[in-house]
FIKE-217100 format. One line per field, with one value per residue (C-alpha): residue number from 1; residue in one letter; y, x, z. Coordinates in nm, 2 decimals, padded with zeros to 4 digits. Example, Ala and Ser with C-alpha at 12.3 -4.5 7.8 and 13.67 -1.06 7.14 Angstrom:
REM residues 2
nr = 1,2
rest = A,S
c2 = -00.45,-00.11
c1 = 01.23,01.37
c3 = 00.78,00.71
***
This chain:
REM residues 430
nr = 1,2,3,4,5,6,7,8,9,10,11,12,13,14,15,16,17,18,19,20,21,22,23,24,25,26,27,28,29,30,31,32,33,34,35,36,37,38,39,40,41,42,43,44,45,46,47,48,49,50,51,52,53,54,55,56,57,58,59,60,61,62,63,64,65,66,67,68,69,70,71,72,73,74,75,76,77,78,79,80,81,82,83,84,85,86,87,88,89,90,91,92,93,94,95,96,97,98,99,100,101,102,103,104,105,106,107,108,109,110,111,112,113,114,115,116,117,118,119,120,121,122,123,124,125,126,127,128,129,130,131,132,133,134,135,136,137,138,139,140,141,142,143,144,145,146,147,148,149,150,151,152,153,154,155,156,157,158,159,160,161,162,163,164,165,166,167,168,169,170,171,172,173,174,175,176,177,178,179,180,181,182,183,184,185,186,187,188,189,190,191,192,193,194,195,196,197,198,199,200,201,202,203,204,205,206,207,208,209,210,211,212,213,214,215,216,217,218,219,220,221,222,223,224,225,226,227,228,229,230,231,232,233,234,235,236,237,238,239,240,241,242,243,244,245,246,247,248,249,250,251,252,253,254,255,256,257,258,259,260,261,262,263,264,265,266,267,268,269,270,271,272,273,274,275,276,277,278,279,280,281,282,283,284,285,286,287,288,289,290,291,292,293,294,295,296,297,298,299,300,301,302,303,304,305,306,307,308,309,310,311,312,313,314,315,316,317,318,319,320,321,322,323,324,325,326,327,328,329,330,331,332,333,334,335,336,337,338,339,340,341,342,343,344,345,346,347,348,349,350,351,352,353,354,355,356,357,358,359,360,361,362,363,364,365,366,367,368,369,370,371,372,373,374,375,376,377,378,379,380,381,382,383,384,385,386,387,388,389,390,391,392,393,394,395,396,397,398,399,400,401,402,403,404,405,406,407,408,409,410,411,412,413,414,415,416,417,418,419,420,421,422,423,424,425,426,427,428,429,430
rest = X,X,X,X,X,X,X,X,X,X,X,X,X,X,X,X,X,X,X,X,X,X,X,X,X,X,X,X,X,X,X,X,X,X,X,X,X,X,X,X,X,X,X,X,X,X,X,X,X,X,X,X,X,X,X,X,X,X,X,X,X,X,X,X,X,X,X,X,X,X,X,X,X,X,X,X,X,X,X,X,X,X,X,X,X,X,X,X,X,X,X,X,X,X,X,X,X,X,X,X,X,X,X,X,X,X,X,X,X,X,X,X,X,X,X,X,X,X,X,X,X,X,X,X,X,X,X,X,X,X,X,X,X,X,X,X,X,X,X,X,X,X,X,X,X,X,X,X,X,X,X,X,X,X,X,X,X,X,X,X,X,X,X,X,X,X,X,X,X,X,X,X,X,X,X,X,X,X,X,X,X,X,X,X,X,X,X,X,X,X,X,X,X,X,X,X,X,X,X,X,X,X,X,X,X,X,X,X,X,X,X,X,X,X,X,X,X,X,X,X,X,X,X,X,X,X,X,X,X,X,X,X,X,X,X,X,X,X,X,X,X,X,X,X,X,X,X,X,X,X,X,X,X,X,X,X,X,X,X,X,X,X,X,X,X,X,X,X,X,X,X,X,X,X,X,X,X,X,X,X,X,X,X,X,X,X,X,X,X,X,X,X,X,X,X,X,X,X,X,X,X,X,X,X,X,X,X,X,X,X,X,X,X,X,X,X,X,X,X,X,X,X,X,X,X,X,X,X,X,X,X,X,X,X,X,X,X,X,X,X,X,X,X,X,X,X,X,X,X,X,X,X,X,X,X,X,X,X,X,X,X,X,X,X,X,X,X,X,X,X,X,X,X,X,X,X,X,X,X,X,X,X,X,X,X,X,X,X,X,X,X,X,X,X,X,X,X,X,X,X,X,X,X,X,X,X,X,X,X,X,X,X,X,X,X,X,X,X,X,X,X,X,X,X,X,X,X,X,X,X
c2 = -01.04,-01.00,-01.10,-01.41,-01.50,-01.46,-01.69,-01.96,-01.96,-02.00,-02.30,-02.46,-02.40,-02.52,-02.85,-02.89,-02.80,-03.06,-03.32,-03.26,-03.18,-02.88,-02.54,-02.34,-02.55,-02.57,-02.19,-02.11,-02.35,-02.22,-01.87,-01.94,-02.05,-01.75,-01.45,-01.25,-01.26,-00.91,-00.89,-00.81,-01.09,-01.34,-01.20,-01.25,-01.59,-01.72,-01.58,-01.76,-02.09,-02.07,-01.97,-02.29,-02.50,-02.41,-02.45,-02.81,-02.95,-02.70,-02.79,-03.16,-03.10,-02.84,-03.00,-03.37,-03.54,-03.57,-03.20,-03.08,-02.83,-02.56,-02.62,-02.62,-02.29,-02.14,-02.25,-02.12,-01.77,-01.79,-01.89,-01.63,-01.37,-01.29,-01.33,-01.40,-01.68,-01.39,-01.26,-01.60,-01.68,-01.36,-01.42,-01.78,-01.68,-01.86,-01.57,-01.54,-01.71,-01.70,-02.02,-02.22,-02.12,-02.26,-02.59,-02.60,-02.88,-02.67,-02.38,-02.61,-02.75,-02.39,-02.28,-02.58,-02.52,-02.17,-02.28,-02.52,-02.25,-02.19,-02.53,-02.63,-02.75,-03.05,-02.99,-03.16,-02.92,-02.60,-02.73,-02.85,-03.20,-03.56,-03.69,-04.02,-03.81,-03.66,-03.90,-03.87,-03.48,-03.45,-03.65,-03.38,-03.06,-03.16,-02.88,-02.66,-02.88,-02.65,-02.32,-02.54,-02.71,-02.39,-02.24,-02.49,-02.35,-02.03,-01.98,-02.04,-01.75,-01.75,-01.82,-01.82,-01.98,-01.78,-02.01,-01.90,-02.06,-01.77,-01.49,-01.35,-01.27,-00.89,-00.87,-01.06,-00.87,-00.54,-00.67,-00.79,-00.45,-00.26,-00.49,-00.38,-00.68,-00.66,-00.88,-00.95,-01.19,-01.50,-01.51,-01.83,-01.93,-01.72,-01.79,-01.73,-01.44,-01.40,-01.22,-01.06,-01.18,-01.46,-01.32,-01.51,-01.54,-01.82,-01.57,-01.35,-01.37,-01.45,-01.79,-01.85,-01.79,-02.02,-01.75,-01.84,-02.13,-02.15,-02.34,-02.30,-02.18,-02.50,-02.71,-02.47,-02.53,-02.91,-02.89,-02.67,-02.91,-03.16,-02.98,-03.03,-02.89,-02.86,-03.18,-03.40,-03.70,-03.65,-03.86,-03.74,-04.06,-03.97,-03.66,-03.63,-03.34,-03.21,-02.90,-03.01,-03.14,-02.80,-02.66,-02.91,-02.84,-02.47,-02.54,-02.76,-02.48,-02.71,-02.91,-03.27,-03.56,-03.51,-03.81,-03.77,-04.09,-04.15,-04.46,-04.27,-04.21,-03.96,-03.72,-03.74,-03.65,-03.32,-03.24,-03.24,-02.91,-02.75,-02.86,-02.71,-02.37,-02.37,-02.43,-02.74,-02.93,-03.16,-03.36,-03.72,-03.87,-04.26,-04.50,-04.68,-05.00,-04.84,-04.60,-04.87,-05.01,-04.91,-04.64,-04.86,-04.70,-04.39,-04.11,-03.81,-03.73,-03.91,-03.72,-03.90,-03.67,-03.97,-04.02,-03.92,-03.80,-03.45,-03.32,-03.03,-02.89,-02.88,-02.50,-02.57,-02.89,-02.84,-03.12,-03.37,-03.41,-03.55,-03.78,-03.97,-04.25,-04.49,-04.75,-04.48,-04.38,-04.75,-04.78,-04.48,-04.58,-04.91,-04.71,-04.49,-04.76,-04.95,-04.63,-04.54,-04.91,-04.87,-04.51,-04.63,-04.87,-04.57,-04.37,-04.37,-04.40,-04.06,-03.95,-03.85,-03.99,-03.69,-03.80,-03.54,-03.55,-03.28,-03.44,-03.33,-03.70,-03.85,-04.20,-04.07,-03.88,-03.96,-04.30,-04.40,-04.25,-04.44,-04.76,-04.71,-04.63,-04.94,-05.16,-04.97,-04.90,-04.80,-04.46,-04.19,-03.86,-03.53,-03.23,-03.03,-02.72,-02.83,-02.88,-02.54,-02.33,-02.48,-02.34,-02.08,-01.77,-01.73,-01.98,-02.31,-02.30,-02.63,-02.85,-03.13,-03.30,-03.28,-03.00,-02.95,-02.67,-02.57,-02.31,-02.16,-02.14,-02.06,-01.95,-02.24,-02.57,-02.84,-03.02,-03.28,-03.32,-03.58,-03.58,-03.92,-03.99,-04.32,-04.38,-04.41,-04.30,-04.33,-04.15,-03.84,-03.66,-03.43
c1 = 10.99,11.35,11.42,11.60,11.32,11.10,11.32,11.34,10.94,10.91,11.14,10.95,10.61,10.72,10.85,10.50,10.32,10.53,10.46,10.08,10.06,09.83,10.00,09.67,09.56,09.90,09.95,09.62,09.71,10.06,09.95,09.66,09.91,10.14,09.92,10.24,10.32,10.24,10.03,10.37,10.54,10.25,10.24,10.61,10.62,10.30,10.43,10.77,10.58,10.35,10.64,10.84,10.53,10.46,10.82,10.87,10.95,11.22,11.34,11.36,11.54,11.79,11.85,11.73,11.44,11.61,11.64,11.52,11.26,11.50,11.72,11.42,11.28,11.62,11.65,11.30,11.40,11.71,11.54,11.27,11.54,11.41,11.74,12.11,12.32,12.52,12.19,12.09,12.43,12.41,12.06,12.15,12.35,12.18,12.12,11.78,11.52,11.73,11.80,12.13,12.43,12.44,12.66,12.93,12.75,12.42,12.62,12.75,12.41,12.25,12.56,12.51,12.13,12.21,12.45,12.21,11.96,12.16,12.08,11.79,11.50,11.29,10.92,10.82,11.03,10.90,10.54,10.56,10.43,10.56,10.75,10.56,10.24,10.39,10.24,09.89,09.94,10.07,09.79,09.55,09.76,10.01,10.27,10.08,10.17,10.41,10.19,09.89,10.05,10.24,09.90,09.85,10.13,09.94,09.73,09.35,09.11,08.83,08.50,08.16,07.83,07.51,07.24,06.95,06.70,06.76,06.94,07.04,07.37,07.30,07.20,07.51,07.73,07.61,07.64,08.00,08.10,07.94,08.15,08.46,08.53,08.65,08.38,08.29,08.06,08.24,08.28,08.07,07.86,07.54,07.55,07.92,08.10,08.48,08.66,08.99,09.27,09.19,08.98,08.84,08.46,08.37,08.28,08.05,07.68,07.64,07.82,07.66,07.32,07.37,07.34,07.68,07.91,08.28,08.28,08.51,08.35,08.43,08.24,07.95,07.95,07.98,07.66,07.48,07.56,07.35,07.04,06.85,06.50,06.21,06.01,06.29,06.43,06.79,07.07,07.42,07.60,07.94,07.81,08.11,08.05,07.77,07.91,07.73,07.42,07.37,07.40,07.15,06.91,06.92,06.87,06.56,06.42,06.38,06.11,06.15,06.35,06.72,06.93,07.28,07.48,07.85,08.05,08.22,07.95,08.18,08.19,07.81,07.77,07.93,07.65,07.37,07.44,07.51,07.16,06.99,07.19,07.11,06.75,06.78,06.48,06.43,06.75,06.77,07.08,07.11,07.39,07.46,07.29,06.95,06.99,06.92,06.61,06.32,06.51,06.64,06.56,06.37,06.61,06.58,06.95,07.23,07.55,07.87,08.13,08.39,08.70,08.99,09.36,09.24,09.50,09.27,09.28,09.64,09.64,09.46,09.65,10.00,10.17,09.88,10.08,10.38,10.16,09.98,10.14,10.05,09.90,09.65,09.56,09.50,09.28,09.07,09.01,08.87,08.65,08.53,08.44,08.24,08.07,07.97,07.79,07.64,07.49,07.35,07.12,06.95,06.87,06.53,06.47,06.53,06.72,07.07,07.40,07.65,08.00,08.22,08.60,08.84,09.09,09.31,09.40,09.24,09.26,09.01,08.79,08.76,08.88,08.63,08.35,08.43,08.47,08.14,07.94,08.11,07.96,07.63,07.49,07.16,07.35,07.44,07.65,07.45,07.68,07.80,07.74,07.36,07.35,07.52,07.28,06.98,07.11,07.40,07.45,07.72,07.94,08.02,08.40,08.62,08.34,08.39,08.14,08.26,08.30,08.67,08.80,09.15,09.30,09.50,09.21,08.91,09.05,08.88,09.00,09.05,08.72,08.58,08.20,08.03,07.64,07.51,07.14,06.97,06.79,06.43,06.24,05.89,05.96,06.15,06.42,06.39
c3 = 00.73,00.64,00.26,00.40,00.61,00.30,00.11,00.38,00.42,00.04,00.04,00.34,00.17,-00.16,00.01,00.17,-00.14,-00.35,-00.11,-00.11,-00.47,-00.40,-00.36,-00.31,-00.03,00.15,00.12,00.29,00.57,00.61,00.65,00.87,01.12,01.07,01.12,01.19,00.81,00.64,00.32,00.12,00.27,00.18,-00.18,-00.23,-00.06,-00.26,-00.57,-00.56,-00.47,-00.75,-00.99,-00.91,-00.90,-01.27,-01.37,-01.26,-01.60,-01.63,-01.28,-01.37,-01.69,-01.55,-01.21,-01.25,-01.07,-00.74,-00.68,-00.33,-00.30,-00.18,-00.49,-00.70,-00.57,-00.59,-00.96,-01.05,-00.92,-01.12,-01.45,-01.42,-01.35,-01.00,-00.84,-00.91,-00.78,-00.58,-00.43,-00.32,-00.16,00.03,00.15,00.27,00.56,00.83,01.04,01.22,01.00,00.68,00.50,00.57,00.37,00.01,-00.01,-00.28,-00.43,-00.44,-00.60,-00.87,-00.95,-00.98,-01.19,-01.41,-01.45,-01.56,-01.81,-01.94,-02.01,-02.32,-02.46,-02.70,-02.48,-02.58,-02.64,-02.32,-02.12,-02.31,-02.29,-01.93,-01.97,-01.89,-02.19,-02.19,-02.29,-02.59,-02.86,-02.73,-02.70,-03.06,-03.18,-03.02,-03.11,-03.38,-03.44,-03.20,-02.90,-02.73,-02.71,-02.62,-02.34,-02.23,-02.18,-01.91,-01.70,-01.66,-01.35,-01.43,-01.38,-01.12,-01.28,-01.11,-01.23,-01.14,-00.99,-01.20,-00.97,-00.74,-00.94,-01.27,-01.42,-01.45,-01.08,-00.96,-01.18,-01.04,-00.67,-00.73,-00.88,-00.60,-00.36,-00.54,-00.76,-01.11,-01.26,-01.63,-01.81,-01.95,-02.31,-02.39,-02.09,-02.05,-01.68,-01.61,-01.45,-01.46,-01.17,-01.21,-00.99,-00.74,-00.46,-00.19,-00.23,00.00,00.28,00.05,00.11,-00.26,-00.21,00.14,00.01,-00.29,-00.56,-00.73,-00.75,-00.83,-01.16,-01.46,-01.78,-01.97,-01.70,-01.73,-02.11,-02.06,-01.85,-02.08,-02.37,-02.19,-02.31,-01.98,-01.97,-01.72,-01.66,-01.81,-01.65,-01.61,-01.46,-01.37,-01.34,-01.22,-01.01,-00.78,-00.55,-00.78,-00.96,-01.28,-01.10,-00.96,-01.32,-01.45,-01.17,-01.27,-01.64,-01.55,-01.34,-01.05,-01.24,-01.34,-01.20,-01.16,-01.02,-00.89,-00.84,-00.80,-00.70,-00.41,-00.14,00.02,-00.25,-00.29,00.09,00.01,-00.25,00.01,00.17,-00.17,-00.28,00.01,-00.04,-00.41,-00.36,-00.60,-00.47,-00.77,-00.72,-00.57,-00.46,-00.53,-00.51,-00.84,-00.74,-00.66,-00.95,-01.21,-01.05,-01.27,-01.46,-01.76,-02.08,-01.91,-01.91,-02.15,-02.07,-01.91,-01.83,-01.80,-01.66,-01.63,-01.43,-01.65,-01.66,-01.59,-01.84,-01.91,-01.55,-01.51,-01.49,-01.15,-01.04,-01.19,-01.00,-01.12,-01.44,-01.24,-01.03,-01.33,-01.50,-01.78,-01.55,-01.42,-01.78,-01.86,-01.55,-01.64,-01.99,-01.87,-01.63,-01.91,-02.15,-01.87,-01.77,-02.13,-02.17,-01.83,-01.91,-02.24,-02.06,-01.90,-02.23,-02.35,-02.73,-02.87,-02.55,-02.53,-02.35,-02.31,-02.27,-02.09,-01.99,-01.86,-02.07,-02.37,-02.47,-02.78,-02.63,-02.35,-02.59,-02.96,-02.93,-02.65,-02.84,-03.18,-02.98,-02.82,-03.13,-03.31,-03.02,-02.99,-03.34,-03.18,-03.09,-03.32,-03.26,-03.25,-03.40,-03.12,-03.32,-03.35,-02.97,-02.91,-03.14,-02.93,-02.61,-02.66,-02.86,-03.12,-03.31,-03.13,-03.06,-03.14,-03.27,-03.55,-03.44,-03.08,-02.84,-02.78,-02.54,-02.45,-02.24,-02.51,-02.77,-02.54,-02.20,-02.02,-01.89,-02.14,-02.21,-02.45,-02.51,-02.72,-02.75,-02.84,-02.93,-02.90,-03.25,-03.25,-03.56,-03.38,-03.07,-03.20,-03.03,-02.72
***
């Protein structure tokens, strides 16, 4: 492809990704339909799209919210120093597959954007987050808000969880390295592996045979904090597609009763083939109405990985921050409070309710837990450091008394975990 054709393809793809809100998926589909694009072409185009995707805050500030995808991609290349206005004008000659010539209005807006580069940028631009979320994010990070949020603009690593029902981490590390992957143990999770770059692993035998699952280390740690063990009764009340369900099954060694449930039947259906591939035969899939029949007050562990803003996953879903508003946050907070009350009904005396979000917002995390404890005095918090020592080596990160993870501090997605125990002096804890 000529440089002009590459630029035109990047503009087209950025527009598609912006509309869909998912660059990774759109890039894969785009190149599947364009086998003629060479490796260097694909790399340049993908890199340009990812660059623009992660600079959306700067683009909105410098160009305004009405800028076209074409103008946004051009501005991102200018901001990053990948091109000059003169080079862009030269490439946009309309010849062959090159972009149409720059309009005078476009030249003026790009020149204006470059001039505003000298201005002092507000924190929301430097950190790359919607301005309306600043009060909540400042509650969480204080004066560290900009570097913490800027860490969410980087691309997330590719982490794998070893399925210990079928394999060990040393064996999988050896197989990955033999296959030419740059693989290393994750810093915290004893069953995690981090791969350098972003290689495709879905066609590997390891994935097809259920030996590994793609799962961020933070998500792995959240599942480990449940403290599931063989022969327990464990409920994953918001199982979704089952990533944490599979992790819990491995922790239980395939022994006991593990129930996966979710309000969305379509998501649960995606779990069935994953269970078979992983050899997780102790799992039952039940709809919420059936789940509560005969199980009230019986569960040793209930995991509540609740719907939330997903602010901790913005490295993987950069546009999610611009597609989420105050009304969505209010809806999720209502859901979270209701699910906490529902989940509590399943926990036996001495058992634990584990509340998890992939959110960085205190209103979804600490505030929800404090409200729940005030309304349910029969529950008490279990210090995260205590839970960590029982299952994981080394000092627990970000615990006081909850587990708080962030990309900048821990290299994981942002997670919050609260472990709550139903009091019972006679039965004892498990």
